[in-house]
The first five atom37 places (N, CA, C, CB, O) and aatype in JSON, in Angstrom:
{
  "aatype": [20, 20, 20, 20, 20, 20, 20, 20, 20, 20, 20, 20, 20, 20, 20, 20, 20, 20, 20, 20, 20, 20, 20, 20, 20, 20, 20, 20, 20, 20, 20, 20, 20, 20, 20, 20, 20, 20, 20, 20, 20, 20, 20, 20, 20, 20, 20, 20, 20, 20, 20, 20, 20, 20, 20, 20, 20, 20, 20, 20, 20, 20, 20, 20, 20, 20, 20, 20, 20, 20, 20, 20, 20, 20, 20, 20, 20, 20, 20, 20, 20, 20, 20, 20, 20, 20, 20, 20, 20, 20, 20, 20, 20, 20, 20, 20, 20, 20, 20, 20, 20, 20, 20, 20, 20, 20, 20, 20, 20, 20, 20, 20, 20, 20, 20, 20, 20, 20, 20, 20, 20, 20, 20, 20, 20, 20, 20, 20, 20, 20, 20, 20, 20],
  "atom_mask": [
    [1, 1, 1, 1, 1],
    [1, 1, 1, 1, 1],
    [1, 1, 1, 1, 1],
    [1, 1, 1, 1, 1],
    [1, 1, 1, 1, 1],
    [1, 1, 1, 1, 1],
    [1, 1, 1, 1, 1],
    [1, 1, 1, 1, 1],
    [1, 1, 1, 1, 1],
    [1, 1, 1, 1, 1],
    [1, 1, 1, 1, 1],
    [1, 1, 1, 1, 1],
    [1, 1, 1, 1, 1],
    [1, 1, 1, 1, 1],
    [1, 1, 1, 1, 1],
    [1, 1, 1, 1, 1],
    [1, 1, 1, 1, 1],
    [1, 1, 1, 1, 1],
    [1, 1, 1, 1, 1],
    [1, 1, 1, 1, 1],
    [1, 1, 1, 1, 1],
    [1, 1, 1, 1, 1],
    [1, 1, 1, 1, 1],
    [1, 1, 1, 1, 1],
    [1, 1, 1, 1, 1],
    [1, 1, 1, 1, 1],
    [1, 1, 1, 1, 1],
    [1, 1, 1, 1, 1],
    [1, 1, 1, 1, 1],
    [1, 1, 1, 1, 1],
    [1, 1, 1, 1, 1],
    [1, 1, 1, 1, 1],
    [1, 1, 1, 1, 1],
    [1, 1, 1, 1, 1],
    [1, 1, 1, 1, 1],
    [1, 1, 1, 1, 1],
    [1, 1, 1, 1, 1],
    [1, 1, 1, 1, 1],
    [1, 1, 1, 1, 1],
    [1, 1, 1, 1, 1],
    [1, 1, 1, 1, 1],
    [1, 1, 1, 1, 1],
    [1, 1, 1, 1, 1],
    [1, 1, 1, 1, 1],
    [1, 1, 1, 1, 1],
    [1, 1, 1, 1, 1],
    [1, 1, 1, 1, 1],
    [1, 1, 1, 1, 1],
    [1, 1, 1, 1, 1],
    [1, 1, 1, 1, 1],
    [1, 1, 1, 1, 1],
    [1, 1, 1, 1, 1],
    [1, 1, 1, 1, 1],
    [1, 1, 1, 1, 1],
    [1, 1, 1, 1, 1],
    [1, 1, 1, 1, 1],
    [1, 1, 1, 1, 1],
    [1, 1, 1, 1, 1],
    [1, 1, 1, 1, 1],
    [1, 1, 1, 1, 1],
    [1, 1, 1, 1, 1],
    [1, 1, 1, 1, 1],
    [1, 1, 1, 1, 1],
    [1, 1, 1, 1, 1],
    [1, 1, 1, 1, 1],
    [1, 1, 1, 1, 1],
    [1, 1, 1, 1, 1],
    [1, 1, 1, 1, 1],
    [1, 1, 1, 1, 1],
    [1, 1, 1, 1, 1],
    [1, 1, 1, 1, 1],
    [1, 1, 1, 1, 1],
    [1, 1, 1, 1, 1],
    [1, 1, 1, 1, 1],
    [1, 1, 1, 1, 1],
    [1, 1, 1, 1, 1],
    [1, 1, 1, 1, 1],
    [1, 1, 1, 1, 1],
    [1, 1, 1, 1, 1],
    [1, 1, 1, 1, 1],
    [1, 1, 1, 1, 1],
    [1, 1, 1, 1, 1],
    [1, 1, 1, 1, 1],
    [1, 1, 1, 1, 1],
    [1, 1, 1, 1, 1],
    [1, 1, 1, 1, 1],
    [1, 1, 1, 1, 1],
    [1, 1, 1, 1, 1],
    [1, 1, 1, 1, 1],
    [1, 1, 1, 1, 1],
    [1, 1, 1, 1, 1],
    [1, 1, 1, 1, 1],
    [1, 1, 1, 1, 1],
    [1, 1, 1, 1, 1],
    [1, 1, 1, 1, 1],
    [1, 1, 1, 1, 1],
    [1, 1, 1, 1, 1],
    [1, 1, 1, 1, 1],
    [1, 1, 1, 1, 1],
    [1, 1, 1, 1, 1],
    [1, 1, 1, 1, 1],
    [1, 1, 1, 1, 1],
    [1, 1, 1, 1, 1],
    [1, 1, 1, 1, 1],
    [1, 1, 1, 1, 1],
    [1, 1, 1, 1, 1],
    [1, 1, 1, 1, 1],
    [1, 1, 1, 1, 1],
    [1, 1, 1, 1, 1],
    [1, 1, 1, 1, 1],
    [1, 1, 1, 1, 1],
    [1, 1, 1, 1, 1],
    [1, 1, 1, 1, 1],
    [1, 1, 1, 1, 1],
    [1, 1, 1, 1, 1],
    [1, 1, 1, 1, 1],
    [1, 1, 1, 1, 1],
    [1, 1, 1, 1, 1],
    [1, 1, 1, 1, 1],
    [1, 1, 1, 1, 1],
    [1, 1, 1, 1, 1],
    [1, 1, 1, 1, 1],
    [1, 1, 1, 1, 1],
    [1, 1, 1, 1, 1],
    [1, 1, 1, 1, 1],
    [1, 1, 1, 1, 1],
    [1, 1, 1, 1, 1],
    [1, 1, 1, 1, 1],
    [1, 1, 1, 1, 1],
    [1, 1, 1, 1, 1],
    [1, 1, 1, 1, 1],
    [1, 1, 1, 1, 1],
    [1, 1, 1, 1, 1]
  ],
  "atom_positions": [
    [[141.26, 116.99, 92.79], [141.9, 115.89, 93.48], [142.44, 114.9, 92.46], [140.92, 115.2, 94.46], [141.79, 114.62, 91.45]],
    [[143.61, 114.39, 92.73], [144.23, 113.43, 91.81], [144.8, 112.27, 92.61], [145.34, 114.11, 90.96], [145.62, 112.46, 93.5]],
    [[144.35, 111.08, 92.28], [144.8, 109.85, 92.94], [144.65, 109.91, 94.46], [146.25, 109.57, 92.58], [145.56, 109.54, 95.2]],
    [[143.5, 110.39, 94.9], [143.18, 110.42, 96.32], [142.72, 109.02, 96.73], [142.1, 111.49, 96.64], [141.98, 108.37, 96.0]],
    [[143.14, 108.58, 97.9], [142.71, 107.28, 98.4], [141.44, 107.48, 99.22], [143.83, 106.61, 99.27], [141.42, 108.24, 100.18]],
    [[140.38, 106.78, 98.83], [139.13, 106.78, 99.59], [138.96, 105.4, 100.19], [137.89, 107.16, 98.69], [139.04, 104.38, 99.5]],
    [[138.73, 105.37, 101.5], [138.57, 104.1, 102.22], [137.1, 103.88, 102.54], [139.43, 104.07, 103.52], [136.42, 104.78, 103.03]],
    [[136.64, 102.68, 102.26], [135.27, 102.3, 102.56], [135.29, 101.08, 103.47], [134.47, 102.01, 101.26], [136.36, 100.58, 103.81]],
    [[134.13, 100.61, 103.86], [134.07, 99.53, 104.84], [134.77, 98.25, 104.38], [132.64, 99.22, 105.17], [135.33, 97.53, 105.2]],
    [[134.74, 97.96, 103.09], [135.27, 96.69, 102.6], [136.33, 96.81, 101.51], [134.15, 95.85, 102.09], [136.99, 95.82, 101.18]],
    [[136.51, 98.0, 100.95], [137.49, 98.2, 99.88], [138.05, 99.62, 99.94], [136.85, 97.93, 98.49], [137.54, 100.47, 100.68]],
    [[139.09, 99.86, 99.16], [139.65, 101.21, 98.98], [139.66, 101.51, 97.49], [141.09, 101.33, 99.61], [139.76, 100.6, 96.66]],
    [[139.56, 102.81, 97.16], [139.6, 103.22, 95.76], [140.57, 104.38, 95.59], [138.19, 103.63, 95.26], [140.74, 105.2, 96.49]],
    [[141.22, 104.43, 94.44], [141.99, 105.61, 94.04], [141.04, 106.46, 93.21], [143.31, 105.23, 93.24], [140.48, 105.98, 92.22]],
    [[140.85, 107.71, 93.61], [139.86, 108.58, 92.98], [140.53, 109.85, 92.46], [138.73, 108.94, 93.97], [141.37, 110.44, 93.14]],
    [[140.17, 110.25, 91.25], [140.63, 111.51, 90.68], [139.43, 112.25, 90.1], [141.72, 111.27, 89.58], [138.56, 111.64, 89.48]],
    [[139.39, 113.56, 90.3], [138.36, 114.38, 89.69], [138.89, 114.9, 88.36], [137.94, 115.56, 90.63], [140.07, 115.25, 88.25]],
    [[138.03, 114.96, 87.37], [138.41, 115.43, 86.04], [137.62, 116.68, 85.7], [138.19, 114.33, 84.96], [136.42, 116.75, 85.97]],
    [[138.28, 117.65, 85.1], [137.61, 118.87, 84.65], [138.1, 119.18, 83.25], [137.89, 120.06, 85.62], [139.17, 118.74, 82.83]],
    [[137.3, 119.94, 82.53], [137.71, 120.31, 81.19], [136.81, 121.4, 80.63], [137.7, 119.1, 80.28], [135.84, 121.8, 81.27]],
    [[137.13, 121.86, 79.46], [136.34, 122.87, 78.77], [135.84, 122.28, 77.46], [137.17, 124.18, 78.51], [136.57, 121.59, 76.75]],
    [[134.58, 122.55, 77.16], [133.98, 122.03, 75.93], [134.31, 122.92, 74.74], [132.46, 121.92, 76.08], [134.48, 124.13, 74.87]],
    [[134.4, 122.3, 73.58], [134.53, 123.06, 72.35], [133.25, 123.87, 72.15], [134.8, 122.14, 71.12], [132.18, 123.46, 72.59]],
    [[133.37, 124.99, 71.49], [132.21, 125.83, 71.19], [131.17, 125.02, 70.43], [132.63, 127.07, 70.38], [131.5, 124.28, 69.5]],
    [[129.92, 125.16, 70.82], [128.82, 124.47, 70.15], [128.53, 123.09, 70.71], [129.12, 124.36, 68.71], [127.56, 122.45, 70.3]],
    [[129.34, 122.63, 71.62], [129.11, 121.31, 72.21], [128.3, 121.45, 73.5], [130.47, 120.6, 72.5], [128.41, 122.46, 74.21]],
    [[127.5, 120.45, 73.8], [126.71, 120.4, 75.03], [127.42, 119.47, 76.01], [125.24, 119.9, 74.75], [128.09, 118.52, 75.59]],
    [[127.3, 119.72, 77.31], [127.92, 118.81, 78.28], [127.56, 117.35, 78.06], [127.52, 119.21, 79.68], [128.37, 116.46, 78.32]],
    [[126.36, 117.09, 77.57], [125.95, 115.72, 77.3], [126.86, 115.08, 76.25], [124.49, 115.67, 76.84], [127.13, 113.88, 76.31]],
    [[127.33, 115.87, 75.28], [128.23, 115.35, 74.25], [129.52, 114.8, 74.88], [128.57, 116.44, 73.22], [130.03, 113.76, 74.47]],
    [[130.04, 115.52, 75.86], [131.25, 115.06, 76.54], [130.99, 113.76, 77.28], [131.76, 116.14, 77.53], [131.78, 112.82, 77.2]],
    [[129.88, 113.71, 77.99], [129.54, 112.51, 78.74], [129.33, 111.32, 77.8], [128.28, 112.74, 79.59], [129.84, 110.23, 78.04]],
    [[128.59, 111.55, 76.74], [128.29, 110.47, 75.79], [129.57, 109.92, 75.15], [127.34, 110.98, 74.7], [129.67, 108.72, 74.9]],
    [[130.53, 110.79, 74.89], [131.76, 110.32, 74.25], [132.63, 109.5, 75.21], [132.56, 111.51, 73.73], [133.48, 108.73, 74.76]],
    [[132.42, 109.66, 76.5], [133.24, 108.95, 77.49], [132.61, 107.64, 77.96], [133.49, 109.84, 78.67], [133.29, 106.83, 78.59]],
    [[131.35, 107.44, 77.66], [130.66, 106.26, 78.18], [130.49, 105.2, 77.1], [129.3, 106.65, 78.75], [130.31, 105.57, 75.94]],
    [[130.53, 103.93, 77.41], [130.87, 103.43, 78.73], [132.35, 103.67, 79.02], [130.53, 101.94, 78.84], [133.2, 103.62, 78.13]],
    [[132.63, 103.92, 80.27], [134.0, 104.22, 80.68], [134.92, 103.03, 80.42], [134.05, 104.61, 82.17], [134.51, 101.88, 80.57]],
    [[136.13, 103.32, 80.03], [137.1, 102.26, 79.77], [137.38, 101.4, 80.98], [138.37, 102.86, 79.27], [137.76, 100.24, 80.85]],
    [[137.21, 101.97, 82.17], [137.45, 101.21, 83.4], [136.46, 100.07, 83.59], [137.4, 102.12, 84.59], [136.74, 99.13, 84.33]],
    [[135.31, 100.15, 82.94], [134.31, 99.09, 83.08], [134.0, 98.38, 81.77], [133.03, 99.67, 83.65], [133.19, 97.45, 81.73]],
    [[134.65, 98.82, 80.7], [134.42, 98.15, 79.42], [135.71, 97.57, 78.84], [133.8, 99.11, 78.42], [135.69, 96.48, 78.26]],
    [[136.81, 98.27, 78.98], [138.07, 97.8, 78.43], [138.46, 98.56, 77.18], [137.98, 96.33, 78.13], [137.79, 99.5, 76.77]],
    [[139.56, 98.12, 76.6], [140.07, 98.78, 75.4], [140.65, 97.71, 74.47], [141.15, 99.85, 75.76], [141.16, 96.68, 74.94]],
    [[140.58, 97.95, 73.18], [139.86, 99.03, 72.52], [138.35, 98.92, 72.78], [140.14, 99.03, 71.01], [137.79, 97.82, 72.79]],
    [[137.72, 100.06, 72.99], [136.37, 100.1, 73.53], [135.35, 99.29, 72.73], [135.91, 101.52, 73.6], [134.63, 98.47, 73.31]],
    [[135.27, 99.49, 71.44], [134.23, 98.8, 70.66], [134.4, 97.29, 70.72], [134.25, 99.28, 69.19], [133.43, 96.56, 70.93]],
    [[135.63, 96.8, 70.53], [135.85, 95.35, 70.58], [135.6, 94.83, 71.99], [137.28, 94.99, 70.13], [135.03, 93.74, 72.16]],
    [[136.01, 95.58, 72.99], [135.78, 95.15, 74.38], [134.29, 95.03, 74.66], [136.43, 96.15, 75.37], [133.86, 94.09, 75.33]],
    [[133.5, 95.97, 74.15], [132.05, 95.9, 74.35], [131.45, 94.71, 73.62], [131.39, 97.2, 73.86], [130.51, 94.09, 74.11]],
    [[131.98, 94.37, 72.46], [131.52, 93.18, 71.74], [131.8, 91.92, 72.55], [132.19, 93.09, 70.35], [130.96, 91.02, 72.63]],
    [[132.98, 91.85, 73.14], [133.35, 90.68, 73.95], [132.45, 90.58, 75.18], [134.83, 90.75, 74.38], [131.99, 89.49, 75.53]],
    [[132.19, 91.71, 75.83], [131.29, 91.72, 76.98], [129.93, 91.18, 76.57], [131.14, 93.15, 77.57], [129.33, 90.36, 77.28]],
    [[129.43, 91.63, 75.43], [128.12, 91.18, 74.94], [128.12, 89.67, 74.67], [127.73, 91.94, 73.67], [127.11, 89.01, 74.89]],
    [[129.24, 89.14, 74.2], [129.34, 87.7, 73.92], [129.43, 86.87, 75.2], [130.56, 87.42, 73.05], [128.85, 85.78, 75.27]],
    [[130.14, 87.37, 76.21], [130.44, 86.57, 77.4], [129.44, 86.72, 78.54], [131.78, 86.93, 77.9], [129.2, 85.76, 79.28]],
    [[128.85, 87.88, 78.7], [127.95, 88.11, 79.83], [126.53, 87.73, 79.43], [128.01, 89.59, 80.29], [125.97, 88.29, 78.49]],
    [[125.96, 86.78, 80.15], [124.62, 86.29, 79.8], [123.5, 87.1, 80.43], [124.48, 84.84, 80.21], [122.33, 86.81, 80.21]],
    [[123.84, 88.12, 81.22], [122.85, 88.99, 81.84], [123.21, 90.43, 81.48], [122.8, 88.79, 83.41], [124.38, 90.83, 81.58]],
    [[122.23, 91.21, 81.08], [122.46, 92.62, 80.76], [122.89, 93.36, 82.02], [121.19, 93.27, 80.15], [122.44, 93.02, 83.11]],
    [[123.74, 94.34, 81.88], [124.26, 95.07, 83.04], [123.25, 96.04, 83.65], [125.49, 95.82, 82.65], [123.37, 96.39, 84.82]],
    [[122.27, 96.47, 82.88], [121.33, 97.45, 83.41], [122.07, 98.72, 83.78], [120.58, 96.88, 84.63], [122.88, 99.22, 83.0]],
    [[121.8, 99.24, 84.97], [122.46, 100.47, 85.4], [123.9, 100.23, 85.85], [121.67, 101.11, 86.54], [124.69, 101.16, 85.9]],
    [[124.23, 98.98, 86.16], [125.6, 98.67, 86.59], [126.6, 99.09, 85.52], [125.75, 97.17, 86.91], [126.42, 98.8, 84.34]],
    [[127.65, 99.76, 85.94], [128.74, 100.24, 85.09], [128.29, 101.4, 84.21], [129.27, 99.11, 84.22], [129.02, 101.83, 83.31]],
    [[127.1, 101.9, 84.46], [126.62, 103.07, 83.74], [127.0, 104.34, 84.46], [125.11, 103.0, 83.55], [127.99, 104.39, 85.2]],
    [[126.21, 105.36, 84.26], [126.54, 106.68, 84.78], [125.35, 107.24, 85.57], [126.93, 107.64, 83.65], [124.21, 107.15, 85.13]],
    [[125.64, 107.82, 86.71], [124.63, 108.48, 87.53], [125.14, 109.9, 87.77], [124.37, 107.72, 88.89], [126.32, 110.09, 88.07]],
    [[124.27, 110.89, 87.63], [124.72, 112.25, 87.87], [123.64, 113.26, 87.57], [125.94, 112.55, 87.05], [122.46, 112.93, 87.46]],
    [[124.07, 114.52, 87.44], [123.13, 115.6, 87.16], [123.8, 116.66, 86.3], [122.6, 116.22, 88.48], [125.02, 116.79, 86.27]],
    [[122.96, 117.42, 85.59], [123.39, 118.58, 84.82], [122.76, 119.82, 85.44], [123.0, 118.44, 83.31], [121.57, 119.81, 85.75]],
    [[123.54, 120.88, 85.62], [123.0, 122.16, 86.09], [122.52, 122.98, 84.89], [124.07, 122.96, 86.89], [122.86, 122.68, 83.75]],
    [[121.72, 124.0, 85.18], [121.25, 124.88, 84.11], [122.39, 125.66, 83.47], [120.21, 125.84, 84.64], [122.29, 126.06, 82.31]],
    [[123.49, 125.88, 84.21], [124.61, 126.64, 83.66], [125.57, 125.78, 82.85], [125.37, 127.32, 84.78], [126.58, 126.28, 82.36]],
    [[125.26, 124.5, 82.69], [126.09, 123.62, 81.88], [127.05, 122.74, 82.66], [126.86, 124.42, 80.93], [127.64, 121.82, 82.09]],
    [[127.22, 123.0, 83.95], [128.07, 122.13, 84.76], [127.37, 120.8, 84.98], [128.41, 122.79, 86.12], [126.14, 120.72, 84.99]],
    [[128.16, 119.75, 85.14], [127.57, 118.47, 85.51], [128.53, 117.68, 86.36], [127.18, 117.68, 84.26], [129.74, 117.91, 86.33]],
    [[127.99, 116.76, 87.12], [128.79, 115.92, 88.0], [128.23, 114.51, 87.89], [128.77, 116.43, 89.49], [127.02, 114.31, 88.0]],
    [[129.09, 113.55, 87.68], [128.64, 112.17, 87.49], [129.58, 111.21, 88.2], [128.56, 111.83, 86.0], [130.67, 111.57, 88.64]],
    [[129.13, 110.0, 88.3], [129.98, 108.92, 88.79], [129.59, 107.65, 88.04], [129.85, 108.73, 90.34], [128.51, 107.56, 87.46]],
    [[130.48, 106.69, 88.07], [130.2, 105.4, 87.43], [129.61, 104.49, 88.49], [131.5, 104.77, 86.8], [130.16, 104.37, 89.59]],
    [[128.51, 103.84, 88.17], [127.85, 102.96, 89.14], [128.57, 101.61, 89.16], [126.33, 102.77, 88.79], [128.17, 100.65, 88.49]],
    [[129.66, 101.57, 89.95], [130.51, 100.37, 89.97], [130.01, 99.3, 90.93], [131.92, 100.75, 90.33], [130.49, 98.17, 90.9]],
    [[129.07, 99.65, 91.77], [128.38, 98.66, 92.61], [126.92, 99.08, 92.63], [128.99, 98.58, 94.08], [126.6, 100.23, 92.92]],
    [[126.03, 98.15, 92.34], [124.62, 98.49, 92.32], [123.8, 97.48, 93.09], [124.11, 98.59, 90.88], [124.16, 96.3, 93.21]],
    [[122.69, 97.98, 93.61], [121.73, 97.15, 94.33], [120.35, 97.59, 93.84], [121.87, 97.29, 95.91], [119.93, 98.72, 94.09]],
    [[119.66, 96.71, 93.16], [118.35, 97.01, 92.61], [117.33, 96.05, 93.21], [118.36, 96.91, 91.05], [117.52, 94.83, 93.17]],
    [[116.25, 96.6, 93.77], [115.14, 95.77, 94.26], [114.1, 95.67, 93.16], [114.52, 96.36, 95.58], [113.63, 96.68, 92.64]],
    [[113.74, 94.44, 92.8], [112.73, 94.23, 91.77], [111.91, 93.01, 92.13], [113.39, 94.07, 90.36], [112.45, 91.91, 92.3]],
    [[110.61, 93.2, 92.24], [109.69, 92.1, 92.56], [110.1, 91.37, 93.84], [109.62, 91.12, 91.4], [110.02, 90.14, 93.92]],
    [[110.55, 92.14, 94.83], [110.92, 91.56, 96.12], [112.27, 90.87, 96.14], [109.89, 90.6, 96.53], [112.63, 90.26, 97.14]],
    [[113.01, 90.96, 95.05], [114.34, 90.34, 94.97], [115.39, 91.44, 94.86], [114.43, 89.35, 93.76], [115.24, 92.38, 94.08]],
    [[116.44, 91.3, 95.65], [117.54, 92.27, 95.62], [118.63, 91.75, 94.69], [118.1, 92.51, 97.06], [119.21, 90.69, 94.92]],
    [[118.91, 92.51, 93.64], [119.95, 92.14, 92.67], [121.19, 92.98, 92.95], [119.44, 92.36, 91.2], [121.13, 94.21, 92.9]],
    [[122.31, 92.33, 93.24], [123.57, 93.02, 93.53], [124.53, 92.81, 92.37], [124.19, 92.51, 94.85], [124.63, 91.71, 91.82]],
    [[125.25, 93.87, 92.0], [126.25, 93.75, 90.95], [127.52, 94.48, 91.38], [125.72, 94.33, 89.61], [127.47, 95.58, 91.92]],
    [[128.64, 93.85, 91.13], [129.96, 94.43, 91.37], [130.92, 93.76, 90.4], [130.42, 94.25, 92.87], [130.6, 92.72, 89.82]],
    [[132.07, 94.34, 90.24], [133.03, 93.75, 89.32], [134.45, 94.09, 89.71], [132.76, 94.21, 87.91], [134.69, 94.75, 90.72]],
    [[135.38, 93.64, 88.91], [136.8, 93.92, 89.11], [137.43, 94.2, 87.76], [137.51, 92.73, 89.82], [136.97, 93.7, 86.73]],
    [[138.46, 94.98, 87.77], [139.17, 95.29, 86.53], [140.12, 94.17, 86.15], [139.93, 96.61, 86.67], [141.02, 93.84, 86.91]],
    [[139.91, 93.61, 84.99], [140.76, 92.52, 84.52], [141.84, 93.1, 83.6], [139.92, 91.42, 83.78], [141.53, 93.74, 82.6]],
    [[143.09, 92.87, 83.96], [144.21, 93.35, 83.17], [145.14, 92.18, 82.87], [144.98, 94.5, 83.91], [144.89, 91.05, 83.3]],
    [[146.21, 92.44, 82.14], [147.11, 91.39, 81.68], [147.58, 90.47, 82.8], [148.31, 92.01, 81.0], [147.59, 89.25, 82.65]],
    [[147.98, 91.06, 83.92], [148.56, 90.24, 84.99], [147.57, 89.96, 86.13], [149.78, 90.92, 85.55], [147.99, 89.69, 87.26]],
    [[146.28, 90.03, 85.85], [145.27, 89.72, 86.87], [145.4, 88.28, 87.32], [143.86, 89.99, 86.32], [145.72, 87.38, 86.54]],
    [[145.14, 88.07, 88.6], [145.1, 86.73, 89.18], [143.62, 86.43, 89.44], [145.97, 86.62, 90.52], [143.02, 87.07, 90.3]],
    [[143.03, 85.48, 88.71], [141.59, 85.24, 88.8], [141.07, 85.11, 90.24], [141.25, 83.99, 88.05], [140.03, 85.7, 90.56]],
    [[141.75, 84.36, 91.1], [141.27, 84.2, 92.48], [141.25, 85.53, 93.22], [142.13, 83.2, 93.23], [140.35, 85.78, 94.02]],
    [[142.23, 86.38, 92.97], [142.28, 87.7, 93.62], [141.17, 88.6, 93.11], [143.66, 88.37, 93.39], [140.59, 89.37, 93.87]],
    [[140.87, 88.51, 91.83], [139.78, 89.31, 91.26], [138.44, 88.87, 91.85], [139.76, 89.2, 89.72], [137.6, 89.71, 92.17]],
    [[138.24, 87.56, 91.99], [137.0, 87.06, 92.61], [136.9, 87.52, 94.06], [136.95, 85.52, 92.54], [135.82, 87.87, 94.53]],
    [[138.03, 87.51, 94.76], [138.05, 87.98, 96.15], [137.68, 89.46, 96.23], [139.44, 87.75, 96.78], [136.96, 89.88, 97.14]],
    [[138.16, 90.26, 95.28], [137.83, 91.68, 95.24], [136.33, 91.89, 95.04], [138.61, 92.38, 94.11], [135.72, 92.72, 95.72]],
    [[135.74, 91.14, 94.12], [134.3, 91.26, 93.89], [133.53, 90.86, 95.15], [133.86, 90.38, 92.69], [132.57, 91.53, 95.53]],
    [[133.95, 89.78, 95.79], [133.28, 89.33, 97.03], [133.37, 90.41, 98.1], [133.91, 88.02, 97.54], [132.39, 90.64, 98.81]],
    [[134.51, 91.07, 98.23], [134.65, 92.14, 99.21], [133.72, 93.3, 98.9], [136.1, 92.64, 99.25], [133.12, 93.88, 99.81]],
    [[133.58, 93.64, 97.63], [132.69, 94.73, 97.24], [131.24, 94.39, 97.53], [132.86, 95.05, 95.75], [130.49, 95.23, 98.03]],
    [[130.83, 93.17, 97.24], [129.45, 92.75, 97.47], [129.16, 92.65, 98.97], [129.17, 91.39, 96.79], [128.04, 92.91, 99.41]],
    [[130.17, 92.28, 99.75], [129.99, 92.1, 101.19], [129.43, 93.37, 101.85], [131.32, 91.72, 101.84], [128.57, 93.28, 102.73]],
    [[129.9, 94.53, 101.43], [129.38, 95.78, 101.98], [127.91, 95.98, 101.67], [130.18, 96.95, 101.43], [127.15, 96.44, 102.53]],
    [[127.5, 95.64, 100.46], [126.09, 95.77, 100.09], [125.24, 94.77, 100.85], [125.9, 95.58, 98.58], [124.14, 95.1, 101.29]],
    [[125.73, 93.55, 101.02], [124.98, 92.54, 101.78], [124.78, 92.98, 103.22], [125.71, 91.19, 101.74], [123.73, 92.74, 103.81]],
    [[125.79, 93.63, 103.79], [125.68, 94.14, 105.15], [124.57, 95.19, 105.23], [127.03, 94.74, 105.63], [123.8, 95.21, 106.19]],
    [[124.49, 96.06, 104.23], [123.44, 97.07, 104.2], [122.06, 96.42, 104.1], [123.65, 98.03, 103.01], [121.12, 96.87, 104.75]],
    [[121.94, 95.36, 103.3], [120.66, 94.65, 103.18], [120.28, 94.04, 104.52], [120.74, 93.54, 102.09], [119.12, 94.12, 104.93]],
    [[121.24, 93.42, 105.2], [120.94, 92.82, 106.52], [120.48, 93.88, 107.51], [122.17, 92.09, 107.07], [119.53, 93.66, 108.25]],
    [[121.15, 95.04, 107.53], [120.74, 96.13, 108.42], [119.32, 96.58, 108.09], [121.71, 97.32, 108.31], [118.51, 96.8, 108.99]],
    [[119.01, 96.72, 106.81], [117.68, 97.17, 106.4], [116.61, 96.17, 106.82], [117.63, 97.39, 104.89], [115.54, 96.55, 107.28]],
    [[116.89, 94.89, 106.66], [115.91, 93.85, 107.02], [115.66, 93.83, 108.52], [116.39, 92.47, 106.56], [114.55, 93.51, 108.96]],
    [[116.67, 94.16, 109.31], [116.52, 94.16, 110.77], [116.02, 95.49, 111.29], [117.83, 93.81, 111.44], [115.81, 95.64, 112.5]],
    [[115.83, 96.45, 110.42], [115.39, 97.77, 110.87], [116.51, 98.55, 111.52], [114.24, 97.63, 111.83], [116.27, 99.33, 112.44]],
    [[117.74, 98.35, 111.05], [118.92, 99.05, 111.54], [119.2, 98.79, 113.01], [118.78, 100.52, 111.32], [119.75, 99.65, 113.7]],
    [[118.84, 97.61, 113.5], [119.11, 97.3, 114.9], [120.45, 96.64, 115.06], [118.03, 96.41, 115.48], [120.85, 96.31, 116.18]]
  ]
}
């Protein structure tokens, strides 16, 4: 699939599946490691973008913007980027979401996008607290 539109309760995403072949002697983990953190959540050039993130963000991202997936015994693997996360810790629900900042980003629109993404997770928390009633 390439540039497929996926619609969710509060946002839409353009999604593409990627496939490839590894060089001889390489493990699937090598491919994953070379791609992470993904440019979509870190920026470019990658190393400098990661330095800026470290300077500006006062809270560690944890699993947010990381990778979730599995490896098969035959070497296949499937992963996704955790672009929205909800972690329960010590009775507190921590929600994380973000937006892609580019040259012509409008700050208010980016904040609105993040709010829309979080809104779906908040709705799930409310349903869970009420016992899905």
